[in-house]
Backbone as numpy.savetxt, mean C-alpha at the origin, in Angstrom:
# Nx Ny Nz CAx CAy CAz Cx Cy Cz
7.64 -33.04 9.75 6.40 -32.37 9.20 6.34 -31.63 9.95
5.80 -29.95 9.01 4.82 -29.59 10.15 3.25 -29.71 10.44
2.49 -29.50 11.05 1.68 -29.28 11.68 0.73 -28.00 11.24
1.31 -26.65 10.83 0.80 -25.85 10.76 0.34 -25.42 9.10
-0.99 -24.95 8.97 -2.25 -25.11 8.40 -1.64 -23.83 7.59
-2.36 -24.13 6.36 -1.69 -22.81 5.37 -3.29 -21.57 5.86
-2.80 -20.35 6.07 -4.50 -19.53 6.17 -5.36 -19.71 5.22
-6.42 -19.41 5.34 -7.43 -19.30 4.27 -6.54 -18.18 3.78
-6.66 -18.18 1.97 -6.73 -16.64 1.19 -7.66 -15.71 1.00
-7.68 -14.70 1.19 -8.65 -14.12 0.72 -7.68 -13.01 -0.31
-8.78 -12.32 -1.00 -8.30 -11.69 -1.64 -8.17 -10.00 -1.31
-6.86 -9.24 -2.13 -6.40 -7.96 -1.61 -7.62 -6.85 -1.26
-8.76 -7.16 -2.66 -9.91 -6.05 -2.54 -10.73 -6.39 -1.14
-10.65 -7.83 -1.29 -12.00 -7.99 -0.22 -11.44 -8.35 1.41
-10.51 -8.10 1.30 -9.45 -7.86 3.14 -9.88 -6.26 3.45
-10.29 -5.47 2.44 -10.07 -4.01 3.08 -11.57 -3.13 3.24
-12.04 -1.99 3.71 -13.19 -1.81 3.63 -13.34 -1.07 2.47
-14.05 -0.09 2.66 -14.45 1.21 1.06 -13.63 1.91 2.36
-12.57 2.50 3.85 -12.16 3.53 3.66 -10.77 3.27 3.88
-10.04 1.89 3.67 -9.05 1.37 3.85 -8.17 1.80 2.77
-6.78 2.04 3.40 -5.86 2.04 2.02 -5.17 1.15 2.33
-4.24 0.71 1.30 -3.60 -0.77 1.41 -1.89 -0.18 1.01
-1.19 -1.31 1.19 0.37 -1.03 0.15 0.22 -2.44 -0.59
0.98 -2.47 -1.72 1.28 -3.31 -2.25 3.23 -3.39 -1.93
3.77 -4.74 -1.97 4.92 -4.84 -1.76 4.84 -5.58 -2.37
6.63 -5.74 -3.19 6.93 -7.00 -4.42 7.87 -8.00 -3.62
7.20 -9.11 -3.49 8.23 -10.31 -2.68 10.08 -9.63 -2.70
10.51 -8.63 -2.94 11.83 -7.90 -2.95 11.55 -6.73 -2.25
10.79 -6.73 -0.94 10.13 -5.57 -0.26 9.96 -4.08 -0.82
10.11 -4.44 -2.18 9.82 -2.75 -2.64 8.74 -2.46 -2.52
8.07 -1.11 -2.13 6.70 -0.65 -2.76 6.56 -0.43 -4.15
4.65 -1.43 -4.30 5.15 -1.42 -5.94 3.40 -0.03 -6.15
2.80 -0.55 -5.05 1.87 0.41 -5.39 1.15 0.91 -3.80
-0.31 1.69 -3.81 -1.04 1.98 -3.18 -1.92 2.11 -3.46
-3.03 1.15 -2.38 -4.68 1.27 -2.99 -5.02 2.29 -2.41
-6.23 3.36 -3.25 -6.74 3.99 -2.45 -8.32 4.00 -3.00
-9.03 3.52 -1.55 -10.36 3.54 -1.94 -11.18 4.71 -2.44
-11.75 4.08 -3.23 -13.19 4.92 -3.75 -13.53 6.22 -3.44
-13.42 7.23 -3.87 -14.14 8.64 -3.65 -13.09 9.04 -2.70
-11.53 8.76 -2.34 -10.45 9.74 -1.49 -10.25 10.04 -2.66
-9.23 11.13 -2.36 -8.23 12.10 -2.45 -6.99 11.79 -2.93
-6.83 10.94 -4.00 -5.38 10.06 -4.35 -4.28 11.22 -4.38
-4.18 12.68 -4.18 -3.25 13.84 -3.82 -3.16 13.88 -2.78
-4.36 13.27 -1.73 -4.24 14.32 0.45 -3.91 12.46 0.58
-3.32 11.60 0.66 -2.67 10.33 1.52 -2.79 11.02 2.88
-3.42 9.96 3.76 -2.84 10.71 4.79 -1.60 10.49 5.38
-1.73 10.72 6.94 0.03 11.23 7.19 0.34 9.86 7.81
-0.43 8.87 7.90 -0.20 7.62 8.49 0.49 7.13 7.68
-0.12 6.76 6.51 0.29 6.37 5.20 1.48 6.60 4.61
1.46 7.87 4.61 2.77 9.07 4.57 3.97 8.56 5.00
3.78 8.27 6.12 5.06 8.09 7.47 5.48 6.53 7.23
4.73 6.18 7.24 5.15 4.56 7.04 6.21 4.66 5.23
5.03 5.05 4.37 6.02 5.37 2.96 7.56 5.90 3.42
7.48 6.67 3.69 9.03 7.81 3.53 9.34 7.05 4.93
9.12 6.29 6.08 9.94 5.90 6.48 11.06 4.51 5.85
9.78 3.93 5.79 10.35 2.55 4.88 10.69 2.60 3.29
10.20 2.91 3.20 10.67 3.32 0.79 10.61 4.39 1.05
11.70 5.55 1.43 11.68 6.50 1.08 10.80 7.11 -0.19
10.24 7.51 0.12 8.82 7.05 -0.97 8.46 8.70 -0.38
7.11 9.75 -0.86 6.61 10.75 -0.11 5.14 10.29 -1.44
4.35 10.20 -1.01 2.89 9.16 -1.87 2.68 10.55 -2.52
2.52 11.62 -1.34 1.91 12.64 -1.77 2.58 13.79 -2.73
3.68 13.60 -3.25 4.66 14.01 -3.96 4.51 14.24 -4.98
4.57 15.25 -6.32 4.53 14.76 -7.46 4.78 14.33 -8.26
3.79 13.51 -9.26 5.01 11.78 -9.64 6.08 11.74 -10.13
6.38 12.75 -10.78 7.75 13.58 -11.60 8.59 13.03 -10.73
8.38 13.22 -9.54 9.44 13.56 -8.18 10.28 12.23 -7.84
9.25 11.19 -8.31 9.99 10.16 -7.37 10.04 8.28 -8.53
9.90 7.55 -7.99 9.39 6.35 -8.63 7.55 6.21 -8.70
7.68 5.33 -10.09 6.34 5.98 -10.70 5.22 4.37 -9.59
4.31 4.74 -8.77 3.55 3.55 -7.73 2.08 3.11 -9.10
1.75 2.48 -8.84 0.29 1.78 -9.20 -0.41 1.94 -8.20
Protein backbone atom coordinates (compact mmCIF):
# COMPACT_ATOMS: atom_id res chain seq x y z
CA UNK A 1 0.00 0.00 0.00
CA UNK A 2 1.27 3.45 -0.90
CA UNK A 3 1.82 6.19 1.68
CA UNK A 4 1.34 8.93 -0.90
CA UNK A 5 -1.50 11.30 -0.15
CA UNK A 6 -3.53 12.76 -2.95
CA UNK A 7 -2.86 16.52 -3.17
CA UNK A 8 -5.65 18.85 -2.12
CA UNK A 9 -7.60 19.80 -5.20
CA UNK A 10 -8.40 23.41 -6.01
CA UNK A 11 -10.48 24.64 -8.89
CA UNK A 12 -8.85 25.73 -12.13
CA UNK A 13 -10.25 29.22 -11.69
CA UNK A 14 -8.91 29.48 -8.12
CA UNK A 15 -5.42 28.41 -9.18
CA UNK A 16 -4.94 31.37 -11.54
CA UNK A 17 -4.45 35.06 -10.87
CA UNK A 18 -6.33 37.70 -12.84
CA UNK A 19 -3.36 37.99 -15.26
CA UNK A 20 -2.70 34.28 -15.90
CA UNK A 21 -3.43 32.25 -19.00
CA UNK A 22 -4.32 28.58 -18.66
CA UNK A 23 -4.29 25.61 -20.98
CA UNK A 24 -7.03 23.00 -20.76
CA UNK A 25 -5.69 19.63 -21.88
CA UNK A 26 -7.88 16.55 -22.32
CA UNK A 27 -7.10 13.14 -20.86
CA UNK A 28 -5.70 12.05 -24.23
CA UNK A 29 -3.28 14.98 -24.34
CA UNK A 30 -5.17 17.16 -26.83
CA UNK A 31 -5.46 20.90 -26.27
CA UNK A 32 -9.13 21.57 -25.58
CA UNK A 33 -9.06 25.23 -24.66
CA UNK A 34 -7.19 28.30 -23.52
CA UNK A 35 -8.30 30.26 -20.49
CA UNK A 36 -7.79 33.96 -21.16
CA UNK A 37 -7.89 36.43 -18.27
CA UNK A 38 -10.66 39.01 -18.09
CA UNK A 39 -9.73 42.19 -19.92
CA UNK A 40 -7.06 40.54 -22.09
CA UNK A 41 -7.29 40.80 -25.86
CA UNK A 42 -8.19 37.27 -26.99
CA UNK A 43 -6.71 38.06 -30.43
CA UNK A 44 -3.26 38.80 -28.98
CA UNK A 45 -2.18 35.84 -26.86
CA UNK A 46 1.37 36.27 -25.45
CA UNK A 47 4.25 34.81 -27.49
CA UNK A 48 5.22 32.28 -24.78
CA UNK A 49 1.70 30.80 -24.77
CA UNK A 50 1.67 30.75 -28.58
CA UNK A 51 5.04 28.95 -28.54
CA UNK A 52 3.78 26.19 -26.23
CA UNK A 53 0.59 25.76 -28.30
CA UNK A 54 2.52 25.71 -31.58
CA UNK A 55 5.32 23.43 -30.44
CA UNK A 56 3.32 20.84 -28.52
CA UNK A 57 -0.15 21.00 -30.07
CA UNK A 58 0.54 22.31 -33.60
CA UNK A 59 -2.01 25.09 -33.05
CA UNK A 60 -1.55 28.85 -33.40
CA UNK A 61 -4.03 30.41 -30.98
CA UNK A 62 -3.66 33.79 -32.72
CA UNK A 63 -4.73 32.37 -36.10
CA UNK A 64 -8.18 32.99 -37.51
CA UNK A 65 -10.82 30.61 -36.13
CA UNK A 66 -11.57 29.02 -39.52
CA UNK A 67 -7.87 28.10 -40.04
CA UNK A 68 -7.64 25.45 -37.29
CA UNK A 69 -9.61 23.32 -34.81
CA UNK A 70 -11.96 25.20 -32.52
CA UNK A 71 -10.71 25.83 -28.99
CA UNK A 72 -13.01 26.71 -26.13
